[in-house]
N, C-alpha and C positions, 0 to 999 in steps of 0.2 A: 242794336247799335245805332246811335244817332251821330251824324256828322254835320256840323254847322259850317256853312260856306261864307267866308268873309272876303273882303277886298276893297280897294279904293274904287271910287266911281270910275266907270269906263275901263275897268280892268278885264271885263269879260266874265265876271262872276256868274251871271245868270246863264250865259252861254255854256259854261262848264256844268252848271246845274242841269241844263237840258241834255247835255251829252251823257251825264251819269244816270239820268232817270228816264230818258226818252221823253222828256217833257217838252212842252211847247209854250213855255212862259215867254212873254214879250221881252225882247232883249234891248229895247231902246225906248226912250220917251216916257220913262216912269215919271209920274207927277211927284213933286217933292213931298206931297202929303201922304204918299203911299206908305202904309205901315205893315200891311199883311205880308208875311213871308211866303215864299214859294216852298211847298212841301212835296216831296216825291219819294216813292219807295222803289228800291232796286232789289231784284232777286240776286242773291250771291251765286255767282257761277260755281258749280260744284260737279265736276265730271264723275265723281264717285256715286252720285245719285243715279246717274245713267246705268252704272254697273249694278246697283241695287234694284233698279227697275227691271233689269234683265233677269236678275236672280229670283226676285219675289213677285214680279208682275202685279204690283199693288193697284188698287183703283185710283189712288191719288199720290202724287209726288209733291212734297212741300219743301221748297228750298228755304234757307235762312234769308233774312231781309235786312237791308240797311236803309235807314231813313236819312234823307238829305234835306237840310233846311237852308234855303237861300235867304239870308237876312237882308231883304230888299231895302227897307227903310234905314238900316244902319249906315248905308252909304252917305247919308246926310250928316252923320256924326263923325265917321272914321276919316282921318286926315285933317280934321278941323280942331283938334285939341279940345273937344267937348267930352264930358264924362259920359261913358256908356251906362245907360240906366234903363229902368222900366222893362218893357217887353223885350228890348234888344238884349239887355244883360241876362234876362231870364233864359232866352233862347240859346245864348252862348254858354251860360253856366250849366245848362242841362245837357250839353253835348258831351259825348265821350271823347271826341277829338274835334279839332278845328281844321278846316281846309282853307288855306289862304291862297287866293288867286292873285298872281303878280303879273302885270302886263310886260310882255317883251315885244309883242307885235307892233309894227308901224302901220298907221292908218290915218291919213290926213283928214278924212271925213269925220274921224272920232278923235279930236285932239285930247292929249293927256292933260289932266288937271294942273300939272306942274309945267306943261309946255314941252317937256322932253321925256324920252323913254330912258329910265334908269332903274332897273329891277332892284339893285342893291339898296338904293335910296328908298324905294317904296317899301321894301321889306323892313328896313330900319324904322320907317314911319309907322308901319303897322305894329311893330314891336313896342314902340313908344306908346301907342294908343292903348294897347292891351295892358301895358305896365301902368299907365295912368289910371285905368279902371281898378286894378289891383291895389294901387297905392291909396285910392280913395276909400276902398273897403277897409284897408288896414288902419288908416288914420281914424276912421269912425270907431273901429273896434278898440283901438288903443285908448281913445278918449273914454269909452264906456268902461274899460278895465280900470283906468285911473280913478274914475268915479266910484267904482265898486270896491276899490281897495281901502275905503275909509273905515270899514268895520266888519268884514265877513269873518266867518269861523276860520280857524287855522288851516284846516284841510282845503277849504275853498280858496283861501289866500295863496297857499302854495301853488295850486293849480293855475290861478290867475297870473301869478308872478312868472311861472314857467311859460305860459302862453305869451305874456308880454315880452319876455326876452326873445322868444322865437320870432314874433312878429316884428320886433325892432331890428333883429338881424336881417330878416327878409327885406324889410323896408330900406335898410342901408344899401343892400345889393341892388334893389330895384332902382334906387336913386342913381346908381352907377350904370344904369341901362342893362343890367344882367337879369334876364327873365328867371322865374323860379325854377324852371326845369334845367337851368344851367348852374344852379347854386350849390349842387352837391349835397343836398339834404339827405339825412338818414331815412331809412324806411319808416321808423317811428315818427319822425317829423312829418313826413308826407302823409302818413295815416292820420295824424292829428289835425292836418289842414284840410282833410277831405270835405268837411262840411262847408268850407268857404267857397269851394268851386272856383279858385283863382284861375283866371284866363291864361296867365303865362305859365301855369303848371300843367296845362293840358297838352297832350301829344299834338304835334302840328304836322299837317301835310301841306307842303308848299307846291302849288302847281304854277309853273312858268308857262304862261299862255302865249304861245308863239304863232307866227303866221305859217301858212302852208309852204311858203317859199323858204322857211327856216327849218324844215323837217330834217334836212341833212345835217344841220348844225345842232340838232337837239342834244346829242351826247356832250358836246363841248359846252353848250349853254348850261346843262345840268352840272357838269364838273366845276364850272366857274362859280355858280351860285352855291353849290353844295359846300364849298370851302368855308362859307360863312355860317352854314347850318349843319356842321358835322357833329351830330349828337344822336344818341340812341332814341331820343324822343322826337326826332324830326326826320321826315322823309321828303325828298324833293323829286319831282318829275316834270319834264318839259312836254307839253301836249299842245296840239293845235285845236283849241276849243271849237272854233267855227267848223272845221272839218269833222271833228268827232261828233258835233251836234247834228250835222247833216247825215253822217253815217248811222247815227242812232235811230234815224227815222226810217232806215231801210230794213228789209228783212235780213235775218242773220246770214244767209248764204250770200246774198248780194253784197252786204257790208264786208264779209270776209274776202270776197273777190277784189274789192277795191283796196282793202288793207294789204293784200298780197301784192297787188300792182304798185302800191305806194311804199312797200317795204316796211310796213308796220307789223311788229311781232304780235301785238295784242291790243285789245280795245282799251279805251280810257277807263271804262268801268272795271274791267278785269284788273288793270294795273293799280288803280286807286284802292279797290277793295283788298287786293293782296297787300298793299302797303298798310292799309288800315289794320288788318289782322296782325301784321308784324309789329306795328307800333303799339297796339293795345294788348299784345300777348294773348291773342285769341286762337282757339282751335275749334274744330267741328267734331261732333259725334252724331250718330244716326240711330233712329228707332224705326221699327216696322211693327205696327200693331193695328188691328181692326181695318186692314186694307189700306193703311196709310203709311208711307215711308217718308220720314221727315228728318231734315238736318237741323241741328241745334248748335248755337254758338255759346261757348263758355270760356273763361280765362284758363290759361295753362295752370296746372296744379290743382284743379277742381277735383274734389272727391266724388265718388259714385253717389254718396248721400246727397250732396249739394246739386249734382247733375240731375238727380231724380226730382229734387225740388224745383229745378228749372222748368220741368214739365208740368208738375202740379204739386202743391204743398202737401196733399194727402199722401203722395208717393214718398215724400221725404219723411213724414211722420210715421208711416207704416212700413218703412223700408225693411225688407228681409234680406235680400241679396240681389246681385246683378249677374246675369249671364252675358259674358263679354267675349267678343272675338274681333280681331282687327279686320278692317275691310280687305286688306291684301290677302290675309289667310282665307277669308270667306270667299273672295273672288277666285283664288287658286283651287279651292275645294269644289266650288260650283253649287253648294247647297249647305244648309245647316246640318242636315243629316250626315253628310260626308265629313263635315268639320267635327261633329260630335264623335264620329267613328275614329277620327285621327287624333282625338284628344285636344283639339285646338279651341273648343268652346269651353271657356273657363267660368267657374263660379267665384265671384268676388264679393267681399264684404263692403261695408260702408266707407272704409278708409282707402279703398282702391283709388289710385289717381288715374283719372280718365285720360287716355291718350288720343291724339288727333287721329281720326279715322276709326275709332272704336264703334262697333255696332252693338248696341246694348238692349237687352230686355230686362226691365226692372220687375222684380217680384216684390209685392207689398201686400199688407193686410191693413184694412181700415176698420 
């Protein structure tokens, strides 16, 4: 899973990146010519791996990972009504979700580019920037379709006309400042748009970057901003980026002590990853083979056949069956042998829908 982090200049975007990745990227004084993004990998917190470690005692535990990309140079474009293109557009288009950092904190030493703090205004500005990018793509494509309609075969013409109607419909709504994820498109429409990688169609995580003095107000800040982003494809969280960045540099036990003292229920990383999985409809399954216990991330509704392919294409091609048990059943049994004795270890075929927490051994023949 890849999440690209965006935000207006001086919103604390890189601070949030450091908090999520335990990174140490510079948070001030970027030269305007800086183009290279900050890239960091975070291990997905997964308590069930600890249980599997206890049961199987493998040589190696491998958690799932999330890649965070801080689009440093894009700050020169965002908020200035310039078309997002080139490397920036590629980094955003390849993301599974976007994480938008919105400034809520006050800091006289870091003046806001608009002179005042107004999260709703900044969120609207970012929406317009992303929509502007999508409109530019649509206009170019519509022009090419019009040129192609001069004499294609009937079947091709029908497909082009269908695409033209859909794009014109989307363009009309974008012109009204309605992002694609709020346009109520059908599943077939969304599937047909997948290759475009439209930015306003991507799931959005909004992080309201608050000051430490605002921690007690976090629930009310979230509630106020959430009213504008009440949609299944959007999640919003209020976090103190500066504090979370500092805590990310401590060891886990020390950081946990500070969080308890501050009344913080979970880390920024835990919360953002949890929201990411919910937004993208992702689940985890586990394998234990050759001394390695590993967590895998797949979309809900994935079959055993496709889950095998997630591990290796040969496993999908030569799939025979899958031995499956839920983590909870395995944990209560204490061993695979006991689970087999109780009839809880099941043999499933390629059409079995993998459930969150399934522990699977794939049997295949190449």
